[in-house]
C-alpha positions as CSV (number, residue, x, y, z in Angstrom):
1,M,-0.3,-0.2,0.1
2,A,1.4,3.5,-0.7
3,S,2.0,5.4,2.1
4,E,0.3,8.6,3.1
5,L,3.2,10.7,1.8
6,I,3.5,8.9,-1.0
7,R,-0.6,9.5,-2.2
8,R,0.2,13.4,-1.5
9,R,3.2,13.1,-4.3
10,L,0.6,11.7,-6.7
11,A,-1.6,14.0,-6.4
12,E,0.6,16.4,-7.7
13,V,1.9,14.8,-10.4
14,P,1.1,16.6,-13.7
15,P,-0.2,14.1,-16.8
16,R,2.8,15.4,-19.1
17,P,5.9,14.3,-20.3
18,G,9.0,14.2,-17.7
19,C,10.8,12.2,-15.7
20,Y,10.9,10.6,-12.2
21,L,12.9,9.9,-9.5
22,M,12.4,6.7,-6.8
23,R,14.4,7.5,-3.8
24,D,14.7,5.0,-0.5
25,R,14.3,6.1,3.2
26,R,18.0,7.1,3.1
27,G,17.1,9.8,0.4
28,E,19.2,7.8,-2.2
29,I,18.1,7.7,-5.8
30,I,17.0,4.1,-6.5
31,Y,15.1,4.3,-9.9
32,I,14.6,7.0,-12.4
33,G,12.5,6.4,-15.2
34,K,10.5,8.3,-18.3
35,A,6.9,8.7,-18.9
36,K,5.1,10.7,-21.9
37,N,2.4,11.1,-19.1
38,L,3.8,11.6,-16.1
39,R,0.6,10.8,-13.7
40,R,-0.4,7.3,-15.8
41,R,3.1,5.9,-15.4
42,V,4.1,6.8,-11.4
43,S,0.6,5.7,-10.2
44,S,1.1,2.5,-11.8
45,Y,3.5,1.7,-9.4
46,F,1.7,2.0,-7.1
47,R,-1.9,0.9,-7.8
48,P,-3.3,-1.6,-5.0
49,G,-3.4,-5.0,-6.1
50,A,-0.7,-3.9,-9.2
51,R,1.2,-7.4,-10.3
52,H,4.2,-6.3,-10.6
53,A,7.8,-8.1,-12.1
54,P,10.0,-9.0,-9.0
55,K,12.1,-6.6,-9.7
56,V,9.4,-3.7,-9.9
57,R,8.2,-5.4,-6.9
58,S,11.4,-4.9,-5.3
59,M,12.0,-1.3,-6.0
60,V,8.1,-0.4,-5.0
61,D,8.3,-1.4,-1.7
62,T,11.7,0.1,-1.4
63,V,10.4,3.3,-2.6
64,Y,10.0,6.1,0.3
65,D,9.1,9.4,-1.5
66,F,9.4,10.2,-5.0
67,E,10.6,13.7,-7.4
68,F,9.8,15.0,-10.9
69,M,10.3,17.1,-13.9
70,T,8.3,17.8,-16.6
71,V,10.0,18.4,-19.6
72,R,8.4,19.9,-23.1
73,N,8.3,16.5,-25.7
74,E,9.4,12.7,-25.7
75,A,13.0,13.0,-26.4
76,E,13.8,15.7,-23.8
77,S,12.5,12.9,-21.9
78,L,14.7,10.6,-23.6
79,L,17.6,12.6,-23.1
80,T,17.0,13.7,-19.4
81,E,16.6,10.3,-18.6
82,A,19.7,8.9,-20.1
83,S,21.6,11.9,-18.4
84,L,20.4,11.4,-14.8
85,I,21.4,7.9,-15.0
86,K,24.7,8.1,-16.2
87,K,25.3,10.7,-13.4
88,Y,23.3,8.9,-10.6
89,K,23.6,5.8,-11.1
90,P,20.7,4.0,-9.5
91,R,20.9,0.5,-8.6
92,F,17.6,-0.8,-10.2
93,N,18.5,1.3,-13.3
94,V,20.5,-1.9,-15.0
95,L,18.7,-2.0,-18.5
96,M,20.8,2.1,-19.2
97,R,23.7,1.6,-17.3
98,D,25.9,0.7,-19.8
99,D,28.4,2.5,-21.7
100,K,26.0,3.6,-24.7
101,R,25.9,7.1,-24.9
102,Y,24.1,9.8,-27.4
103,L,25.9,11.9,-30.0
104,A,26.7,15.7,-28.9
105,L,28.4,18.9,-30.4
106,R,31.9,19.9,-28.8
107,A,33.7,23.0,-29.8
108,D,36.7,23.7,-28.1
109,Q,37.6,27.6,-28.0
110,S,40.7,27.5,-26.5
111,A,42.3,25.9,-29.4
112,E,44.5,27.9,-31.7
113,W,42.3,26.4,-34.6
114,P,39.1,25.3,-33.1
115,R,36.6,23.5,-35.3
116,F,33.7,21.6,-34.5
117,T,34.3,17.6,-33.5
118,C,31.0,15.0,-32.4
119,C,31.5,13.3,-29.1
120,R,29.7,10.7,-26.7
121,I,31.2,11.7,-23.9
122,V,29.9,14.9,-21.9
123,R,33.3,16.4,-20.3
124,D,33.8,19.0,-17.9
125,D,37.1,20.0,-19.6
126,G,35.9,24.1,-20.6
127,A,34.5,23.0,-23.9
128,R,31.0,23.8,-25.1
129,Y,29.1,21.2,-25.9
130,F,25.7,20.9,-27.7
131,G,23.6,18.2,-27.1
132,P,23.9,15.0,-26.5
133,F,20.7,14.5,-29.3
134,P,18.6,10.9,-29.7
135,S,19.3,11.3,-33.7
136,A,23.0,11.4,-34.7
137,A,21.8,12.3,-37.9
138,V,20.8,15.7,-36.1
139,V,24.3,16.3,-35.0
140,R,26.0,15.2,-37.8
141,T,23.7,17.5,-40.4
142,A,23.7,20.7,-38.2
143,K,27.4,20.1,-37.9
144,D,28.3,20.2,-41.8
145,F,25.8,22.9,-42.7
146,A,27.5,25.2,-39.9
147,E,31.2,24.4,-41.4
148,K,30.4,25.0,-44.6
149,R,28.1,28.1,-43.4
150,Y,31.2,30.0,-41.8
151,G,33.8,28.4,-43.5
152,I,35.5,26.1,-40.0
153,R,37.8,23.9,-40.9
154,E,37.0,20.2,-40.9
155,C,40.8,18.9,-40.6
156,E,41.9,17.1,-37.8
157,A,45.1,18.4,-37.5
158,I,46.0,20.1,-34.4
159,S,47.5,23.2,-36.6
160,P,46.6,23.0,-40.1
161,G,49.3,23.8,-42.4
162,E,50.0,23.2,-46.9
163,E,51.0,19.7,-46.0
164,N,47.1,19.7,-44.8
165,H,46.2,21.6,-47.5
166,R,47.4,19.2,-50.3
167,H,45.1,16.0,-49.1
168,C,42.1,18.3,-48.5
169,L,38.6,18.8,-50.2
170,A,37.0,21.5,-48.2
171,D,38.9,23.8,-49.9
172,V,38.9,22.8,-53.3
173,I,34.6,22.9,-53.0
174,R,35.6,26.5,-51.2
175,T,33.5,25.3,-47.6
176,C,36.5,26.5,-45.6
177,S,37.9,29.2,-45.4
178,A,41.4,28.1,-45.3
179,P,43.2,29.0,-42.3
180,C,46.3,27.0,-43.0
181,L,46.9,29.3,-46.4
182,G,46.4,32.7,-44.3
183,R,43.5,33.3,-46.4
184,I,42.0,34.6,-43.3
185,S,43.8,36.0,-40.2
186,A,43.6,34.0,-37.0
187,A,41.4,36.7,-35.2
188,E,38.7,36.8,-38.3
189,Y,38.5,32.7,-38.4
190,R,37.8,32.8,-34.0
191,E,35.0,35.2,-35.0
192,R,33.4,32.9,-37.5
193,F,33.8,30.0,-34.9
194,A,32.0,32.4,-32.5
195,E,29.0,33.0,-34.5
196,A,29.0,29.0,-35.5
197,C,28.9,28.8,-32.1
198,A,26.3,31.5,-31.3
199,F,23.9,30.2,-34.5
200,L,24.2,26.6,-32.6
201,E,23.0,28.0,-29.6
202,G,19.9,29.6,-31.2
203,R,20.6,33.0,-31.2
204,R,21.3,33.1,-35.2
205,P,17.8,33.1,-36.3
206,A,17.7,34.9,-39.7
207,V,19.8,32.1,-40.4
208,L,17.3,29.6,-40.8
209,A,14.8,31.9,-42.2
210,E,17.7,31.9,-44.8
211,V,17.7,28.4,-45.5
212,G,13.7,28.2,-45.2
213,E,13.9,30.7,-47.8
214,R,16.9,28.4,-50.1
215,M,14.6,25.6,-49.8
216,R,11.0,27.6,-50.7
217,T,13.1,28.8,-53.9
218,A,14.4,25.0,-54.8
219,A,10.9,24.0,-54.5
220,E,9.1,26.3,-57.0
221,K,12.1,25.3,-59.7
222,G,11.0,22.0,-59.0
223,D,14.4,20.8,-58.2
224,Y,12.9,18.6,-55.4
225,E,15.8,16.9,-54.2
226,T,17.8,20.1,-53.2
227,A,14.1,21.0,-51.5
228,A,14.5,18.0,-49.2
229,K,17.6,18.0,-48.2
230,L,17.2,22.1,-47.2
231,R,14.4,20.3,-44.9
232,D,16.4,18.3,-43.6
233,T,18.9,20.3,-42.8
234,A,16.4,23.5,-41.4
235,F,14.9,20.4,-38.8
236,A,18.0,19.3,-37.7
237,I,18.8,23.0,-36.8
238,R,15.8,23.4,-35.1
239,E,16.2,20.3,-33.2
240,M,20.0,21.8,-32.3
241,T,18.9,25.2,-31.6
242,K,15.8,24.2,-29.3
243,A,16.5,26.6,-26.0
244,H,16.8,24.9,-22.7
245,F,17.4,21.2,-24.6
246,T,20.1,20.8,-22.4
247,R,19.2,22.3,-19.0
248,K,18.1,18.5,-17.5
249,S,18.4,17.9,-13.9
250,P,16.1,19.7,-11.0
251,R,19.0,22.1,-9.6
252,M,19.1,23.3,-12.9
253,R,15.6,24.5,-13.2
254,E,15.8,25.5,-10.4
255,E,18.5,27.6,-11.5
256,D,16.9,28.4,-14.8
257,A,13.8,29.8,-12.8
258,A,15.7,32.1,-10.9
259,R,17.7,33.5,-13.6
260,G,14.1,34.1,-15.5
261,L,12.6,35.4,-12.6
262,A,15.5,37.7,-12.0
263,E,15.7,38.8,-16.1
264,L,11.6,39.4,-15.8
265,A,11.9,41.6,-12.9
266,G,14.4,44.0,-14.6
267,A,12.2,43.5,-17.4
268,I,8.9,45.0,-16.2
269,G,9.9,47.1,-13.5
270,L,9.7,45.2,-10.7
271,A,11.5,46.1,-7.5
272,S,12.2,42.0,-6.3
273,P,12.1,39.0,-8.6
274,P,8.0,37.9,-8.0
275,G,8.3,34.9,-5.6
276,I,4.5,33.9,-6.6
277,I,2.9,34.4,-10.0
278,E,-0.3,33.4,-10.8
279,C,-1.5,33.2,-14.3
280,V,-5.6,33.1,-15.7
281,D,-6.9,31.2,-18.5
282,I,-10.7,31.5,-19.2
283,S,-12.2,29.1,-21.7
284,N,-15.3,28.1,-23.1
285,L,-17.1,27.0,-26.2
286,F,-19.1,29.2,-28.7
287,G,-20.0,30.9,-24.9
288,T,-21.3,28.1,-22.6
289,D,-19.8,26.3,-19.6
290,S,-17.6,29.7,-19.2
291,V,-14.7,28.3,-16.8
292,A,-11.6,30.0,-15.8
293,S,-8.1,28.2,-14.5
294,M,-5.0,30.0,-12.3
295,V,-2.2,28.4,-11.9
296,V,0.7,29.0,-9.9
297,A,4.7,29.3,-10.5
298,K,6.3,29.7,-6.6
299,N,9.8,30.4,-7.3
300,G,9.3,30.5,-11.4
301,L,8.3,26.4,-11.6
302,P,4.6,25.6,-11.7
303,D,3.5,24.0,-8.6
304,G,-0.3,22.3,-8.7
305,R,-0.8,22.2,-5.7
306,L,-1.8,26.3,-5.6
307,Y,-3.9,25.6,-9.0
308,R,-7.7,26.8,-8.7
309,H,-10.7,25.9,-11.1
310,F,-14.1,28.8,-11.4
311,R,-17.2,28.2,-12.7
312,I,-17.8,31.5,-14.4
313,R,-21.4,32.6,-12.7
314,T,-22.1,36.3,-13.6
315,V,-21.3,36.5,-17.0
316,E,-23.7,35.1,-20.7
317,G,-21.7,34.2,-23.7
318,A,-18.2,34.2,-24.9
319,D,-17.1,37.2,-22.4
320,D,-13.7,36.5,-21.4
321,P,-12.5,40.2,-19.7
322,R,-16.1,40.0,-17.6
323,S,-14.9,36.3,-16.8
324,M,-11.5,37.7,-16.0
325,A,-13.0,40.5,-14.1
326,E,-14.9,37.8,-12.0
327,V,-11.7,35.8,-11.4
328,V,-10.4,38.6,-9.7
329,R,-12.7,39.7,-7.6
330,R,-13.7,36.1,-6.7
331,R,-9.9,35.3,-5.9
332,Y,-9.1,38.7,-3.9
333,G,-12.5,40.2,-3.0
334,P,-14.4,39.7,0.4
335,D,-15.1,36.0,-0.1
336,S,-11.8,35.5,-1.3
337,T,-10.1,32.0,-1.9
338,L,-6.9,33.1,0.1
339,T,-5.5,31.2,2.4
340,A,-2.3,30.1,4.0
341,T,-1.7,27.6,1.6
342,S,-2.3,29.7,-1.3
343,P,-1.2,32.8,-0.5
344,R,-1.6,36.1,-2.7
345,A,0.3,36.8,-5.6
346,D,3.7,38.7,-6.4
347,L,2.4,39.3,-9.9
348,F,-0.8,38.4,-11.6
349,V,-1.1,37.4,-15.4
350,C,-3.9,37.7,-17.8
351,D,-3.7,35.5,-20.4
352,G,-4.8,37.6,-23.2
353,G,-4.2,41.5,-24.5
354,I,-5.1,45.0,-23.5
355,T,-9.5,43.9,-23.0
356,Q,-8.8,41.1,-20.5
357,L,-6.2,43.3,-18.6
358,N,-8.0,46.4,-18.6
359,A,-10.6,44.2,-17.0
360,A,-8.6,43.1,-14.2
361,R,-6.8,46.2,-13.5
362,A,-10.6,47.4,-13.0
363,A,-11.6,44.6,-10.6
364,F,-8.7,45.2,-8.7
365,A,-9.2,48.5,-8.1
366,E,-12.7,47.8,-7.5
367,I,-11.9,45.9,-5.0
368,G,-9.0,48.3,-3.4
369,V,-6.3,46.0,-4.3
370,T,-3.4,47.9,-5.7
371,D,-0.5,46.4,-4.7
372,I,-0.6,43.9,-7.4
373,P,1.7,44.2,-10.3
374,T,-0.6,42.9,-13.4
375,I,0.4,42.3,-16.9
376,G,-0.9,40.3,-19.8
377,L,0.9,38.2,-22.5
378,A,-0.5,38.2,-25.8
379,E,-0.3,34.8,-27.3
380,R,-0.2,35.9,-30.7
381,Q,3.2,37.2,-30.8
382,E,4.5,36.8,-27.0
383,E,4.5,40.1,-26.1
384,I,4.2,41.4,-23.2
385,V,1.1,43.8,-22.5
386,F,1.4,47.0,-19.8
387,G,-1.7,49.1,-20.6
388,D,-0.4,52.1,-18.2
389,G,1.7,53.7,-21.3
390,R,4.2,51.7,-21.9
391,E,5.0,50.0,-25.3
392,N,4.4,46.3,-25.5
393,L,7.4,44.4,-24.5
394,L,8.7,41.7,-26.6
395,L,11.4,39.7,-25.2
396,P,14.1,37.8,-27.3
397,R,12.8,34.1,-28.1
398,D,15.7,32.6,-26.0
399,S,14.6,34.7,-22.9
400,E,14.5,32.6,-19.4
401,A,12.0,35.1,-18.4
402,L,10.2,34.5,-21.2
403,F,10.2,31.2,-21.3
404,V,8.9,31.7,-17.3
405,L,5.8,33.3,-18.5
406,T,5.4,31.1,-21.6
407,R,5.3,27.8,-19.0
408,L,3.2,29.1,-17.0
409,R,0.4,30.1,-19.9
410,D,0.8,26.7,-21.7
411,E,-0.6,25.2,-18.5
412,A,-3.0,27.9,-17.5
413,H,-4.2,26.6,-21.0
414,R,-4.2,22.9,-20.2
415,F,-6.0,23.0,-16.9
416,A,-8.2,25.2,-18.4
417,I,-9.2,23.1,-21.1
418,T,-9.2,20.2,-19.3
419,Y,-12.1,21.8,-16.3
420,H,-13.6,23.4,-19.6
421,R,-13.8,19.4,-21.2
422,G,-15.2,17.5,-18.5
423,V,-17.9,20.2,-17.6
424,R,-18.8,19.9,-21.2
425,E,-19.0,16.4,-21.1
426,R,-21.7,16.3,-18.2
427,H,-23.4,18.4,-19.8
428,I,-23.2,16.7,-23.1
429,R,-24.3,13.7,-21.5
430,E,-27.8,15.8,-20.4
431,S,-29.6,15.6,-23.0
432,V,-33.4,16.1,-24.5
433,L,-33.6,12.4,-24.7
434,D,-33.3,12.9,-20.2
435,E,-36.7,14.3,-21.0
436,I,-38.8,11.5,-22.3
437,P,-40.5,9.5,-20.1
438,G,-39.5,5.7,-20.5
439,I,-36.4,6.5,-21.8
440,G,-33.5,5.6,-19.0
441,E,-29.5,5.9,-18.8
442,A,-29.2,2.7,-20.5
443,K,-32.1,3.1,-23.6
444,K,-30.4,6.7,-23.9
445,L,-27.0,4.9,-24.2
446,K,-28.2,2.8,-26.9
447,L,-29.8,5.3,-29.3
448,L,-26.8,7.4,-29.3
449,R,-23.9,4.8,-29.8
450,R,-26.4,3.4,-32.8
451,F,-27.2,6.8,-34.2
452,G,-24.0,8.9,-33.2
453,S,-26.2,12.0,-31.7
454,V,-29.6,13.7,-30.9
455,R,-29.3,15.0,-34.5
456,G,-29.0,11.3,-35.7
457,V,-31.9,10.3,-33.8
458,A,-34.2,12.8,-35.5
459,R,-32.9,11.1,-38.9
460,A,-34.7,7.8,-37.5
461,G,-37.6,6.5,-38.7
462,V,-40.2,6.2,-35.6
463,E,-39.7,1.6,-36.3
464,E,-35.9,2.1,-36.5
465,I,-35.9,3.8,-32.9
466,A,-38.4,1.4,-31.4
467,S,-36.0,-1.6,-32.3
468,V,-32.8,0.0,-31.4
469,A,-34.0,1.5,-28.1
470,G,-36.6,-1.7,-27.3
471,V,-40.4,0.9,-27.1
472,N,-42.8,0.3,-28.6
473,A,-44.2,2.8,-31.3
474,E,-45.8,5.2,-29.2
475,T,-42.8,5.9,-27.3
476,A,-40.8,5.7,-30.1
477,A,-43.6,8.1,-31.9
478,E,-43.0,10.6,-29.0
479,I,-39.0,10.4,-28.5
480,Q,-38.9,11.2,-32.8
481,R,-41.3,14.3,-31.6
482,R,-39.0,15.7,-29.3
483,V,-35.9,15.4,-31.1
484,R,-37.0,17.1,-34.3
485,S,-38.4,20.0,-32.2
486,P,-36.3,23.2,-31.7
487,L,-33.0,21.9,-30.3
488,R,-30.7,24.5,-28.1
489,R,-27.9,21.8,-27.8
490,T,-25.3,22.3,-24.4
491,D,-22.4,22.1,-27.0
492,G,-22.7,25.3,-27.7
493,F,-24.6,25.0,-31.5
494,D,-28.1,25.8,-32.1
495,I,-30.1,22.9,-34.3
496,I,-33.0,23.4,-35.7
497,R,-35.3,20.7,-36.6
498,S,-37.3,20.7,-39.7
499,Q,-40.7,19.1,-39.8
C-alpha cells in the first residue's frame, strides 16, 4: 500500500511528459524513469493489487519518496533520463547502465584553430557542448551546415599547414576559409567560429529563415531533391538550437527559473523577482460552460498544489474580459479564496491582451487591491502587455523570463481546457432524451451509440428507433417528436430541426 507521503506526492504529478526519481528512506536515488504521461506511469507503481515483476516489486517496496520534473516532449524526457541515470547510477536501472551514449557536438574554443567534433561523452573540460541528442543525424547535419556556412575547418590537424592543405577537399569546393594558407587571419577565424557557436545556440534565427527561403526557392524551381535536403537541414537546425534542451536536472531547472525571474523583474520594472506568479486563462465553447483556470508558479516553477478552477457565474456568453474580472473579484474580494496555503500573488498575469488586462485592473481597483502588479501576455507575438502607457514588450525568444511566462501560460491553457472538457462532457450527457418518460440511461446510450448523436436520432424512422431502444411504437414516436423540435444543444450549437 502507498504511504500517505506517496499519496500526497501522486496528487501533485501532472499528466505531462517528464522524468521521475524514486528515493529510499536514506534519500538515495534508486530508480529513474521517463514517461509520456507522468501521472499515469508513476501511479501505476502504487495501484492496489498491481501485479509487478519481481524486480519492479522489489523497487516499489523500497520507495519512500519520489520527485519528478516535466519536460516539453518525449525526446527531451529520453535525454533527461539517460543523463540522470549516467550521473546517479541507480541500482535498479540495469538497462541503461552500459556505455551507450547519445551523440553531442563539441566546440573547443581554446584551441589554436578551433573546430567542431562529434563525441559521446560530455566532459567538464571547458569546451562548449551542444546536446546530446537521440538522433545522430541531427548532430551531423547541423555540424556539416555550420562548417560550410561559416567556413570552419574539418581537418583533424592540431595546427594545419600547407601539407594538410594538399589533401584537403573542403578548400577545393570552397567550404573552408583555409586558415592553413593564411587566407584568413586567426582573429577573423575565431570570429567566424564564435558566430557558428552563436548560431548553434539559437541566437541567429535569420540563418534558419535563410535556409527556409532557399528551400522554398528550390521547390518552386522543381529541384525537389535540393528542397528535401534543405528541409532536413532546417529540421536538424531547429532541433539543435532548441533553447533549454540541455538543462535537465532539478537543480538546473531551479537555476534557470531563478535567472528568469530576475530577468523578468528587470524587464517589467519590479523591485524584486516575483516569488508567486498567478496566471489566469478563460475557456468556453461558443459562449457556453465558461470556466477559468488559475495556475501558479512558485519561485518560477509551476506548483500544482496551488492551482484553482473557477466556474464562471455572472457572465453570459463568450465575454473573456468580464469573466477575468469575476475571477479577480472572487480570488481577492471579500469572499476570496486566499488562505495560508494559497498565498497572494507577487505578479498577476492575464492570458490575453489589453481588454483582459484592463478588466482585471478595474476589478482590482474595485475591491481596493492596488499592490499586485498585473500584466497581460498576448499569445500571437508572445508580447508582454502593460496597458499603462508603456509599449508592449517583446522579449528575445531564448529569454529565460519569456520561458517562465510561456510555460505558465501553457499550463493555464492545459488546466482550463481539461476542466472545461469535463464540464462540457457532463452537459452533453444530459440531452433531450433525458426528458422523455420511459427513456432511462441504458436506452439513451443505446440510441446514441446506434445513431451517433441526437441529430442522428432525429433522422431515424419510428420503427428503427423502436427496434434500437426496445420500446413500443408510441414511445418511439414521442422520441422522434421531441428530438425533431427546436433544440438548443448544450455543446454550443443551436440546431433547428425541420418537420
